[in-house]
Each structure stands twice: as C-alpha cells, then as structure tokens.
C-alpha beads as a LAMMPS data file, in Angstrom:
LAMMPS data file: protein, C-alpha beads

132 atoms
131 bonds

1 atom types
1 bond types

-500.0 500.0 xlo xhi
-500.0 500.0 ylo yhi
-500.0 500.0 zlo zhi

Masses

1 110.0

Atoms # bond

1 1 1 -394.495 44.345 -151.844
2 1 1 -393.257 44.765 -155.447
3 1 1 -390.311 42.951 -154.674
4 1 1 -392.484 39.945 -153.101
5 1 1 -394.649 39.950 -156.018
6 1 1 -392.013 38.913 -158.061
7 1 1 -390.155 36.825 -156.058
8 1 1 -393.629 34.721 -155.985
9 1 1 -393.246 34.894 -159.867
10 1 1 -390.317 33.849 -159.887
11 1 1 -390.760 30.414 -157.343
12 1 1 -394.421 29.696 -159.477
13 1 1 -392.313 29.269 -163.038
14 1 1 -389.682 27.282 -161.097
15 1 1 -392.102 25.145 -159.617
16 1 1 -394.298 25.023 -162.909
17 1 1 -391.247 24.102 -164.876
18 1 1 -389.842 21.204 -162.908
19 1 1 -391.624 17.848 -162.835
20 1 1 -392.033 15.897 -159.683
21 1 1 -389.994 12.973 -159.352
22 1 1 -391.399 9.311 -158.911
23 1 1 -389.829 6.207 -158.006
24 1 1 -388.778 3.766 -160.018
25 1 1 -391.296 1.014 -160.672
26 1 1 -390.996 -1.668 -158.036
27 1 1 -389.235 0.337 -155.975
28 1 1 -391.692 -1.106 -152.818
29 1 1 -391.158 -4.291 -153.642
30 1 1 -386.930 -3.798 -154.109
31 1 1 -387.270 -2.431 -150.595
32 1 1 -389.032 -4.985 -149.312
33 1 1 -387.242 -8.134 -150.331
34 1 1 -384.088 -6.069 -148.984
35 1 1 -385.458 -5.102 -145.626
36 1 1 -386.426 -9.171 -145.603
37 1 1 -382.914 -10.109 -146.918
38 1 1 -381.487 -8.294 -143.909
39 1 1 -383.737 -9.863 -141.556
40 1 1 -383.364 -13.451 -142.634
41 1 1 -379.973 -13.212 -142.246
42 1 1 -378.689 -15.125 -139.176
43 1 1 -376.080 -14.087 -136.260
44 1 1 -373.759 -16.609 -136.590
45 1 1 -372.271 -17.470 -132.459
46 1 1 -368.897 -17.460 -132.078
47 1 1 -367.584 -18.127 -128.826
48 1 1 -365.471 -16.055 -126.866
49 1 1 -362.876 -18.966 -125.657
50 1 1 -362.465 -21.352 -128.230
51 1 1 -362.868 -25.217 -127.183
52 1 1 -360.232 -26.288 -126.329
53 1 1 -359.284 -23.495 -123.417
54 1 1 -362.838 -24.424 -122.104
55 1 1 -361.712 -27.908 -122.013
56 1 1 -358.419 -27.164 -120.362
57 1 1 -360.335 -25.224 -117.866
58 1 1 -362.721 -27.355 -116.600
59 1 1 -360.019 -30.378 -117.015
60 1 1 -358.518 -27.853 -114.169
61 1 1 -361.331 -27.252 -111.896
62 1 1 -361.776 -31.255 -112.065
63 1 1 -358.374 -31.399 -111.168
64 1 1 -357.997 -28.717 -108.329
65 1 1 -361.770 -30.526 -106.506
66 1 1 -360.170 -34.072 -107.200
67 1 1 -357.074 -32.985 -105.446
68 1 1 -358.816 -31.016 -102.439
69 1 1 -361.259 -34.571 -102.064
70 1 1 -357.699 -36.145 -101.760
71 1 1 -355.914 -34.150 -99.169
72 1 1 -358.980 -33.840 -97.342
73 1 1 -358.986 -38.151 -96.757
74 1 1 -355.534 -38.171 -96.197
75 1 1 -354.596 -35.512 -93.710
76 1 1 -356.620 -37.113 -91.488
77 1 1 -358.349 -41.154 -91.752
78 1 1 -360.928 -40.530 -89.428
79 1 1 -362.545 -37.355 -90.480
80 1 1 -363.384 -37.083 -94.019
81 1 1 -363.496 -34.154 -96.267
82 1 1 -366.961 -34.159 -96.668
83 1 1 -367.557 -33.998 -92.663
84 1 1 -365.451 -30.421 -92.733
85 1 1 -367.665 -28.911 -95.223
86 1 1 -370.414 -28.837 -92.602
87 1 1 -367.549 -27.000 -90.515
88 1 1 -366.825 -24.689 -93.354
89 1 1 -368.271 -21.458 -91.493
90 1 1 -365.501 -21.912 -88.285
91 1 1 -362.873 -23.134 -91.012
92 1 1 -363.417 -19.594 -93.001
93 1 1 -364.114 -17.381 -90.528
94 1 1 -360.286 -18.741 -88.770
95 1 1 -358.734 -19.046 -92.120
96 1 1 -359.234 -15.621 -93.888
97 1 1 -358.850 -13.785 -90.408
98 1 1 -355.224 -14.199 -91.313
99 1 1 -354.999 -12.088 -94.116
100 1 1 -355.064 -8.647 -93.911
101 1 1 -355.230 -6.555 -97.083
102 1 1 -354.026 -2.850 -97.227
103 1 1 -356.888 -0.006 -98.532
104 1 1 -354.216 0.180 -101.215
105 1 1 -354.814 -3.395 -102.637
106 1 1 -358.677 -3.465 -101.802
107 1 1 -359.674 -0.032 -103.569
108 1 1 -357.310 -1.371 -106.609
109 1 1 -359.493 -5.191 -106.732
110 1 1 -363.164 -3.253 -105.778
111 1 1 -362.750 -0.176 -108.089
112 1 1 -361.904 -2.062 -111.338
113 1 1 -364.965 -4.903 -110.399
114 1 1 -367.523 -2.274 -109.232
115 1 1 -366.627 -0.198 -113.282
116 1 1 -366.328 -3.494 -114.868
117 1 1 -370.144 -4.432 -113.798
118 1 1 -370.999 -0.822 -114.239
119 1 1 -369.932 -0.867 -117.847
120 1 1 -371.252 -4.380 -119.016
121 1 1 -374.675 -2.959 -117.402
122 1 1 -374.357 -0.126 -119.638
123 1 1 -373.185 -1.925 -122.880
124 1 1 -375.784 -5.024 -122.428
125 1 1 -378.470 -1.843 -122.501
126 1 1 -376.664 -0.179 -125.650
127 1 1 -376.171 -3.348 -127.535
128 1 1 -380.214 -4.838 -126.528
129 1 1 -381.130 -1.128 -127.737
130 1 1 -379.229 -1.700 -130.977
131 1 1 -380.121 -5.042 -132.289
132 1 1 -383.875 -4.737 -131.600

Bonds

1 1 1 2
2 1 2 3
3 1 3 4
4 1 4 5
5 1 5 6
6 1 6 7
7 1 7 8
8 1 8 9
9 1 9 10
10 1 10 11
11 1 11 12
12 1 12 13
13 1 13 14
14 1 14 15
15 1 15 16
16 1 16 17
17 1 17 18
18 1 18 19
19 1 19 20
20 1 20 21
21 1 21 22
22 1 22 23
23 1 23 24
24 1 24 25
25 1 25 26
26 1 26 27
27 1 27 28
28 1 28 29
29 1 29 30
30 1 30 31
31 1 31 32
32 1 32 33
33 1 33 34
34 1 34 35
35 1 35 36
36 1 36 37
37 1 37 38
38 1 38 39
39 1 39 40
40 1 40 41
41 1 41 42
42 1 42 43
43 1 43 44
44 1 44 45
45 1 45 46
46 1 46 47
47 1 47 48
48 1 48 49
49 1 49 50
50 1 50 51
51 1 51 52
52 1 52 53
53 1 53 54
54 1 54 55
55 1 55 56
56 1 56 57
57 1 57 58
58 1 58 59
59 1 59 60
60 1 60 61
61 1 61 62
62 1 62 63
63 1 63 64
64 1 64 65
65 1 65 66
66 1 66 67
67 1 67 68
68 1 68 69
69 1 69 70
70 1 70 71
71 1 71 72
72 1 72 73
73 1 73 74
74 1 74 75
75 1 75 76
76 1 76 77
77 1 77 78
78 1 78 79
79 1 79 80
80 1 80 81
81 1 81 82
82 1 82 83
83 1 83 84
84 1 84 85
85 1 85 86
86 1 86 87
87 1 87 88
88 1 88 89
89 1 89 90
90 1 90 91
91 1 91 92
92 1 92 93
93 1 93 94
94 1 94 95
95 1 95 96
96 1 96 97
97 1 97 98
98 1 98 99
99 1 99 100
100 1 100 101
101 1 101 102
102 1 102 103
103 1 103 104
104 1 104 105
105 1 105 106
106 1 106 107
107 1 107 108
108 1 108 109
109 1 109 110
110 1 110 111
111 1 111 112
112 1 112 113
113 1 113 114
114 1 114 115
115 1 115 116
116 1 116 117
117 1 117 118
118 1 118 119
119 1 119 120
120 1 120 121
121 1 121 122
122 1 122 123
123 1 123 124
124 1 124 125
125 1 125 126
126 1 126 127
127 1 127 128
128 1 128 129
129 1 129 130
130 1 130 131
131 1 131 132
C-alpha cells in the first residue's frame, strides 16, 4: 500500500507541474482551409489511349465494315450484304462448326478472361471506396 501511495503522489506531482497543451491561434481555421483546398482540387481526366490511337482504331473498324459490305455486294450481285444478315444464325452455326478448339486453348483464353473480369470488379470497388 505504501508503494501505491508514493506512486500516486509522484503522478500527481507530474500532472500538476505539466501544463495543458493548446493549439495555436487559428488552428481550426487553418485545418478547414486546408480541407477545402484539397477538396476543391479537380482530378484531371487523362485518357488511357491517345487521340491518334483512338482515331486509328476507328478508321480501321470503319474500313473493315466498308470492306465487308463491299465484299458482300461483289460476291453475288443478286444477294446483297444486308439480305445475308437475316440469315446470320444459319451462317454463324455453319461457320463456327468448322472450328475445333483444344481444351488447353479454351482454358488459356477463358481463365485469364475470368480473372480480368474479377479483378476489374474488385479494383473498381476498391477505388470507389478509396475516392469516396
């Protein structure tokens, strides 16, 4: 007990001799101004692909579509490309029936695709929570 009393007296002496720290003048104002400054900074949108690359991809897609329409029109003059589109189900089943993919190729394409989709969902949720 005697030891406890001495310890209490020592703590009381330390507490009375130490002054309470106070923040500087205008501390709250500075913190609020800094928070507003950080909040008001705009995030700059920067696309992943440059404009020239997007333009090149668009030109390539348009070129392939025009080439496909032109091929459909010149292969048989009596049947246009657009009439063939109505038979797309029959054409696609005949076309894809010719392909035989091995299990290894199927797994090599499917598994990374599934992983990319999963990671995209996880990263999207992570960044939404981080930026919110």
